[in-house]
C-alpha positions, -999 to 999 in steps of 0.1 A, spaced: 590 -341 732 585 -310 710 598 -277 722 596 -242 707 631 -234 695 626 -201 677 599 -176 669 601 -145 649 591 -109 649 589 -88 618 609 -55 620 614 -24 599 652 -27 601 670 -57 614 702 -38 625 681 -13 644 660 -40 659 692 -59 670 705 -27 687 672 -22 705 666 -57 716 702 -61 729 712 -26 739 679 -16 755 659 -47 763 690 -66 774 688 -97 752 720 -115 740 729 -121 704 727 -158 696 732 -156 658 744 -128 636 750 -138 600 754 -116 569 737 -135 541 748 -110 515 729 -83 496 722 -64 528 703 -94 543 710 -103 580 700 -134 599 699 -123 635 685 -141 666 685 -129 702 678 -147 735 675 -142 772 708 -132 788 707 -160 813 696 -187 789 716 -215 774 722 -215 736 694 -241 733 668 -218 749 641 -201 728 655 -176 703 638 -146 688 644 -141 651 644 -105 640 629 -109 605 627 -82 578 592 -70 578 587 -52 545 573 -79 524 538 -81 510 526 -105 537 546 -91 567 540 -54 562 501 -55 563 502 -79 592 525 -58 613 507 -26 605 473 -41 614 486 -54 647 502 -21 655 472 0 646 449 -23 666 472 -19 696 480 -56 697 515 -66 709 533 -89 685 550 -108 713 549 -110 751 579 -111 774 579 -120 811 599 -100 837 605 -106 874 597 -70 885 576 -51 859 576 -18 878 614 -17 880 617 -27 844 592 -1 833 612 26 852 645 14 837 632 14 802 615 48 805 648 62 817 664 49 785 637 67 765 615 38 757 579 48 748 551 29 765 516 28 751 503 19 785 520 17 819 519 -13 842 483 -23 851 466 -54 863 452 -76 835 436 -108 850 464 -129 865 492 -106 855 505 -70 856 512 -59 821 527 -29 802 531 -23 764 560 -6 748 569 4 712 600 -14 700 610 14 676 610 -10 646 573 -13 640 559 -33 668 542 -32 702 557 -55 728 540 -66 760 559 -71 793 541 -92 820 547 -102 855 524 -127 874 505 -111 902 513 -121 937 
């Protein structure tokens, strides 16, 4: 059986992304390695997940491939990743109280309720909750 172990998101600043994804969104640090030369290898995961659960790699996004890709997604209003939550309205209010900027508030989109936020490091992120 094949499972997704890790996926990545390109970010402007790995340290700032780490602070946002852990301190604001509530993920836990899974890996934090200094590879030298100012390069960090950082992964985060769900706070209630086991170490084997899916990890999100916070990748430096300034390269010749990553930067145009990230910019195009952002300018088109396309989230780079989607996270699920149990109570979107409560999470929306919690994050707004922390100063998170949303590009659109919770609204129905097919089988889910969704909202999109700016992760402060160059990306839009969608939060979803199944309807019902």
